[in-house]
C-alpha positions in Angstrom: -11.8 26.4 -19.1 -8.0 27.5 -19.8 -8.0 29.2 -23.1 -5.7 26.4 -25.6 -4.3 29.3 -27.4 -3.0 31.1 -24.6 -1.6 27.9 -22.5 0.7 27.3 -25.6 3.1 29.6 -23.7 5.1 28.7 -20.5 3.5 31.4 -18.4 0.4 29.5 -17.8 0.0 28.8 -13.9 -3.3 28.1 -13.1 -4.0 27.3 -9.7 -4.7 23.9 -8.3 -8.5 24.8 -8.0 -8.3 25.6 -11.4 -7.0 22.5 -12.6 -9.4 20.7 -10.7 -12.4 22.4 -11.8 -11.6 23.3 -15.5 -13.1 20.1 -17.0 -16.5 18.6 -15.5 -16.0 15.4 -14.3 -18.8 12.6 -13.9 -20.0 11.0 -10.7 -20.4 7.5 -11.4 -20.9 6.4 -7.9 -22.3 8.2 -5.0 -20.0 8.9 -2.2 -20.8 6.8 0.7 -22.1 7.7 3.9 -20.8 6.8 7.3 -21.4 3.0 7.7 -24.3 1.8 10.2 -23.4 -2.0 9.6 -20.5 -3.9 10.7 -18.1 -4.5 8.0 -16.7 -7.7 6.6 -14.8 -9.1 9.1 -17.0 -8.4 12.0 -17.1 -11.3 14.8 -13.6 -12.1 14.1 -11.2 -11.2 17.1 -7.4 -10.6 16.8 -4.9 -10.0 19.2 -2.0 -8.1 17.9 1.1 -7.8 20.0 2.1 -3.8 19.0 5.2 -3.9 16.7 5.4 -1.3 13.7 6.3 -4.0 11.3 2.6 -5.5 11.9 0.6 -2.6 13.0 -0.5 -1.9 9.0 -1.9 -5.3 9.0 -3.8 -4.9 12.0 -5.1 -1.6 11.0 -6.5 -3.0 7.5 -8.1 -6.0 9.5 -9.2 -3.6 12.0 -11.1 -1.1 9.3 -12.5 -4.3 7.8 -14.6 -4.8 11.3 -12.4 -7.4 13.0 -12.2 -6.5 17.1 -8.2 -5.8 16.7 -6.8 -5.7 20.3 -3.4 -4.3 20.1 -1.2 -5.4 23.5 1.0 -3.1 24.6 3.8 -3.0 27.2 3.2 -0.5 29.9 5.7 1.9 28.5 3.5 1.8 25.4 4.3 0.7 22.0 7.7 1.8 20.4 5.5 3.3 17.5 3.9 6.0 19.7 7.3 7.6 19.7 7.5 7.6 16.1 7.6 11.0 14.4 6.3 13.7 13.5 3.9 14.5 16.1 0.6 16.6 16.2 1.3 20.3 16.4 5.1 19.1 17.0 4.6 18.4 20.4 6.5 15.3 21.4 3.8 13.1 23.2 3.0 9.2 22.9 -0.3 10.1 22.1 0.3 12.6 19.2 2.2 10.2 17.1 1.2 10.3 13.4 2.6 7.2 12.8 0.6 5.4 15.5 -2.6 7.6 14.6 -2.1 6.2 10.8 -1.4 2.6 11.7 -3.7 1.7 14.4 -7.2 3.1 13.5 -10.1 1.1 14.9 -8.4 -0.7 17.1 -8.7 -1.0 20.8 -5.6 -1.4 23.3 -4.9 -3.1 26.2 -1.6 -3.1 28.5 0.0 -6.5 29.4 3.7 -6.8 30.8 4.5 -10.4 29.2 7.5 -10.5 31.5 5.2 -11.2 34.3 2.9 -13.8 35.5 -0.4 -11.6 35.9 0.6 -9.7 32.0 1.2 -13.6 30.6 -2.0 -14.8 32.1 -4.1 -11.8 30.8 -2.4 -12.5 27.3 -3.2 -16.3 27.5 -7.0 -15.2 28.2 -6.9 -13.3 25.3 -5.7 -15.8 23.2 -8.5 -18.2 24.6 -11.0 -16.0 22.9 -9.1 -14.9 19.6 -9.1 -16.1 15.9 -5.9 -15.0 15.2 -2.5 -13.7 16.8 -0.7 -11.2 14.8 2.8 -10.4 16.0 6.3 -9.2 14.9 8.4 -10.5 17.6 12.2 -11.4 17.2 12.6 -15.1 16.7 13.0 -17.0 20.0 11.2 -14.1 22.2 7.5 -15.8 23.0 9.0 -19.1 23.0 11.2 -17.8 26.1 7.9 -16.3 27.6 6.2 -19.5 27.2 3.2 -17.7 24.9 4.6 -18.9 21.4 2.5 -21.1 18.9 3.1 -24.6 20.3 2.6 -23.0 24.1 -0.7 -21.8 23.0 -2.0 -24.4 20.5 -0.1 -27.6 21.6 0.6 -28.0 17.8 3.8 -28.3 16.0 4.9 -24.8 14.4 6.3 -26.4 11.6 5.8 -29.5 9.5 9.0 -31.4 10.1 8.5 -30.7 14.2 7.0 -33.5 16.1 5.6 -33.3 19.8 4.9 -37.0 20.0 6.6 -38.7 23.1 7.2 -35.8 25.1 4.9 -33.8 27.5 4.3 -30.3 26.3 6.3 -28.0 28.7 4.3 -25.0 30.3 0.7 -24.6 30.7 -1.9 -26.9 28.9 -2.9 -25.7 25.6 -5.7 -23.0 25.5 -6.8 -22.7 21.8 -6.1 -25.5 18.9 -7.8 -23.3 16.3 -5.6 -20.3 16.9 -4.2 -18.9 13.6 -0.7 -17.4 14.5 0.8 -15.1 11.8 4.5 -13.7 12.4 6.0 -11.5 10.7 9.8 -11.2 10.7 12.4 -9.9 8.5 13.7 -13.7 7.3 11.1 -15.4 8.7 11.1 -17.6 11.9 14.0 -19.8 11.2 16.2 -16.8 9.5 17.4 -15.8 13.0 17.2 -12.6 14.7 18.5 -9.6 12.8 18.1 -5.8 12.8 16.1 -4.6 10.0 14.2 -1.0 9.2 11.9 -0.9 6.1 15.0 0.6 3.9 17.3 -2.7 5.0 14.4 -4.9 4.2 13.8 -3.2 0.7 17.4 -3.2 0.1 18.0 -6.8 1.1 14.5 -7.9 -0.9 15.3 -6.4 -4.4 13.1 -3.3 -4.7 15.6 -0.9 -3.9 17.7 -1.7 -6.9 15.2 -0.7 -9.2 14.5 2.5 -7.9 16.4 5.6 -8.7 17.4 7.5 -11.8 18.7 6.9 -15.4 21.8 8.4 -13.6 23.6 5.7 -12.0 25.9 7.7 -10.4 23.3 8.6 -8.3 22.4 6.1 -5.4 19.2 4.1 -5.3 16.1 5.8 -4.0 14.0 4.1 -1.4 10.4 5.4 -1.9 8.5 7.1 1.3 5.9 5.7 3.4 7.6 2.3 4.8 7.1 0.7 1.5 8.9 -2.5 2.8 6.7 -2.9 6.1 3.2 -2.1 4.1 4.1 -5.0 1.6 4.4 -7.6 4.2 1.4 -6.3 5.8 -0.7 -6.9 2.8 1.0 -10.5 2.2 -0.3 -10.9 6.2 -3.8 -9.5 5.9 -4.1 -12.2 2.5 -2.2 -15.0 4.8 -5.2 -14.6 7.5 -7.9 -14.6 4.9 -6.5 -17.8 3.3 -5.6 -19.3 6.6 -9.3 -18.5 7.9 -10.8 -19.8 4.8 -9.0 -23.2 5.4 -9.7 -23.6 9.1 -12.7 -25.5 8.9 -10.6 -28.1 7.2 -7.2 -28.2 8.7 -8.0 -26.1 11.8 -5.8 -23.6 13.1 -2.0 -23.3 12.2 1.1 -21.2 12.3 1.8 -18.8 9.1 5.4 -17.5 8.7 6.1 -14.5 6.8 9.4 -13.3 5.7 9.7 -9.4 4.9 12.4 -9.9 2.7 10.9 -12.4 0.6 7.6 -10.6 0.3 9.6 -7.4 -0.9 11.3 -9.6 -3.4 8.4 -11.2 -5.1 7.3 -7.9 -5.8 10.0 -6.6 -8.0 7.8 -7.0 -11.0 10.1 -8.6 -13.4 13.3 -7.8 -11.8 13.8 -11.0 -10.1 12.5 -13.3 -13.2 14.6 -11.7 -15.7 17.5 -12.9 -13.9 16.2 -16.2 -12.8 15.1 -16.8 -16.4 17.4 -14.9 -18.7 20.0 -14.0 -16.4 19.8 -10.4 -17.2 19.9 -7.6 -14.4 17.6 -4.8 -14.7 18.6 -1.1 -14.4 16.9 1.9 -12.6 15.2 4.5 -14.7 13.8 7.6 -14.0 9.9 7.1 -13.5 9.7 4.1 -15.2 10.0 0.3 -14.7 13.9 -0.9 -14.3 14.7 -3.3 -17.4 17.9 -4.9 -18.8 18.3 -2.3 -21.8 17.0 1.2 -21.4 13.6 2.4 -22.7 12.3 5.8 -23.6 11.3 8.4 -21.0 8.0 9.0 -20.0 7.8 11.9 -17.7 7.0 15.0 -19.2 6.9 18.4 -18.0 3.7 20.5 -18.6 3.3 24.0 -20.0 2.3 24.8 -15.9 5.7 23.3 -14.9 4.1 20.4 -13.6 5.1 16.8 -14.8 2.8 14.0 -16.5 3.6 10.4 -16.5 2.5 9.4 -20.2 2.5 5.5 -19.5 1.9 3.4 -22.8 1.7 5.5 -26.1 -0.5 5.0 -28.9 -0.8 1.5 -30.2 -3.9 1.1 -32.0 -6.1 3.0 -34.9 -8.0 4.8 -32.2 -5.4 5.9 -30.1 -3.6 7.5 -33.1 -6.5 8.9 -34.9 -7.6 10.4 -31.2 -4.4 12.1 -30.7 -4.0 13.3 -34.3 -7.8 14.7 -34.1 -6.7 16.5 -30.8 -3.5 17.9 -32.8 -5.5 19.7 -34.9 -8.1 20.8 -32.2 -5.6 22.4 -30.4 -4.3 24.1 -33.8 -0.9 22.5 -33.0 -0.5 19.9 -36.2 1.5 22.1 -38.3 4.0 22.1 -35.4 4.5 18.7 -34.8 7.1 17.2 -37.3 5.9 13.7 -37.2 2.1 13.9 -37.8 2.5 11.9 -40.8 3.7 9.1 -38.5 0.7 9.4 -36.7 -1.3 8.9 -39.9 0.4 5.9 -40.7 -0.3 4.3 -37.0 -3.9 4.3 -37.7 -3.0 1.7 -40.3 -1.9 -1.0 -37.7 -4.1 -3.2 -35.9 -1.8 -3.2 -32.9 1.6 -2.2 -32.7 3.2 -4.7 -30.3 6.4 -4.8 -28.3 7.8 -7.6 -30.5 6.7 -5.6 -33.8 8.8 -2.7 -32.7 11.9 -4.9 -32.0 11.7 -6.6 -35.6 10.0 -3.8 -37.5 12.1 -0.4 -37.6 9.1 1.2 -39.2 6.6 0.2 -36.3 9.4 1.5 -34.3 9.3 4.7 -35.6 5.3 5.0 -35.5 5.5 3.8 -32.0 7.9 6.6 -30.6 6.0 9.4 -32.9 3.0 8.6 -30.4 5.3 8.9 -27.5 6.5 12.3 -28.6 3.3 13.7 -30.0 2.1 12.9 -26.0 5.3 15.0 -24.9 4.6 17.6 -27.1 0.7 17.7 -26.4 1.4 18.0 -22.7 4.5 20.7 -23.3 1.4 22.9 -24.5 -1.1 23.1 -21.9 -1.5 22.1 -18.3 -0.9 18.9 -16.5 -4.5 18.6 -15.5 -5.9 19.8 -19.0 -3.5 16.9 -20.5 -4.3 14.3 -18.1 -7.9 14.9 -18.6 -7.8 15.0 -22.5 -5.6 11.9 -22.6 -7.9 9.9 -19.9 -10.8 10.9 -22.4 -9.4 9.8 -25.3 -8.7 6.6 -23.9 -4.8 6.9 -23.4 -3.4 6.6 -20.3 -1.8 9.3 -18.6 -1.4 10.7 -15.0 -0.6 13.5 -13.1 2.2 13.6 -10.8 0.1 15.0 -7.4 1.7 15.9 -4.2 -0.3 14.2 -1.2 -2.1 17.5 -0.2 -3.3 17.4 -4.2 -4.5 13.7 -4.1 -6.7 14.3 -1.3 -8.6 17.0 -3.1 -8.6 15.4 -6.4 -12.4 14.7 -7.7 -11.9 10.9 -8.2 -10.9 10.5 -4.3 -13.6 12.9 -3.4 -16.0 11.2 -5.1 -15.4 7.9 -3.4 -15.0 9.4 0.0 -11.4 8.3 0.5 -10.3 11.2 2.2 -11.9 10.4 5.9 -12.1 12.8 8.9 -11.4 11.3 12.0 -12.1 13.1 15.5 -8.5 12.9 17.4 -9.8 13.6 21.1 -5.9 14.4 21.8 -6.3 17.4 20.1 -9.9 18.1 20.1 -10.3 18.0 16.4 -10.6 16.3 13.4 -7.6 14.9 11.2 -7.9 13.8 7.7 -6.9 10.4 6.9 -6.8 8.2 3.9 -9.6 5.9 3.9 -9.9 2.1 2.8 -9.3 1.8 -0.8 -12.1 -1.1 -1.1 -15.7 -0.7 -1.4 -18.2 -3.2 0.1 -21.8 -2.5 -0.6 -23.3 -4.7 2.2 -20.6 -4.8 4.7 -18.6 -1.5 4.4 -14.7 -1.1 5.4 -14.6 2.0 7.2 -12.2 3.9 10.0 -14.6 3.5 12.7 -12.6 5.2 15.6 -8.9 7.0 16.0 -6.2 5.0 16.7 -6.6 4.3 21.0 -5.0 5.9 23.8 -2.4 3.8 25.9 -4.1 1.0 27.7 -7.7 2.8 26.8 -9.7 -0.2 26.5 -7.9 -2.6 29.2 -10.5 -2.3 31.9 -13.5 -2.7 29.2 -11.6 -6.0 27.9 -10.9 -7.5 31.4 -14.6 -7.2 32.2 -15.4 -8.7 28.9 -13.1 -11.9 29.9 -14.3 -12.1 33.1 -18.0 -12.3 32.1 -16.5 -15.4 29.7 -15.2 -17.2 33.2 
């Protein structure tokens, strides 16, 4: 354990391993072993037209056990050339972006610009439950392989196919669920978009940044705009599959910008309901009016998010007692307000606005958390607050997250053998546990066209 009295100085710099081992953590659930049974979506076939906008959605469905066949052009998906690359060697089979977003899939090559390529694609669709794509509006129609071409059904409710013969080959799969991800929806027209422009146009970017509005907004890493629409795609796929027995197949139209907008927390609704514009703030929710800072620097120089400060008698009492245990109660000038906080049943936001004393007590709790954090290491503060029922979290780097005992215990860091470099690479595993049909990374992202022959053999056996 780190000596608490010594940790009051600013020279406390425990190693990361020290921070992870200075407090014993309980193991609540055994780490899952490698699955030996199919995942929850086993038996479903999903055909995915390779595109960075839908790759993560396909990965989630594949890790859940669906047979996801990513159809690539002969030159390969453009995502294969998105860096960085393993060992800094530019190669289509070493893209970390491709590896991260295409686990558990199979790859087949088909040139949709040619007759044989379209025929192979149509054969695949005949066996598919879902088509997942993010092509520019109009492209699939030009090739004769859009929803109406494949199913013989109208794409939207206000369209009618009565009285006119359907052009092209006869429909091949009336029960197909066709899910399209585009920046503005299929009827929004073809626009050029990136993750950055989706977040900017959809609204989240407005809320991300610092108290100093002289600084520009900041886009979070990890292609969050693309990930948002991917999660909506997965939820929509599940919903459409549940409805299929009643309504049959259908076209599902996802707007990336709209998906981003409905995840702006209360930014959109502050304007729609109250005509208030939220303002971005450092490390906390955007709000119409400034709120108190929540990020505090600990004795080891690391930062801690304090979240919601004490509001109940138990929380104020636990924080007061911890100050005593650390020997710092005489140094904290607002200790009496912590005592007063124990007399409130619950301090609500409405009370803070209407009762100045309640507001002072609330702020004293927040300041007490910052005071404690400034005296000890970030990890010790995190464990101390959490074991006392007070929300707090250390700002970990990505590599530290993968070493965190919680993630280790859940088996979240997943080693995946990458044949291209003949070694294992650590991936983030599925965040969801199924007790009887585990979700898991079952194989590395496929090499270009790795399964084309295998899939053609499967299709030939069905004809």
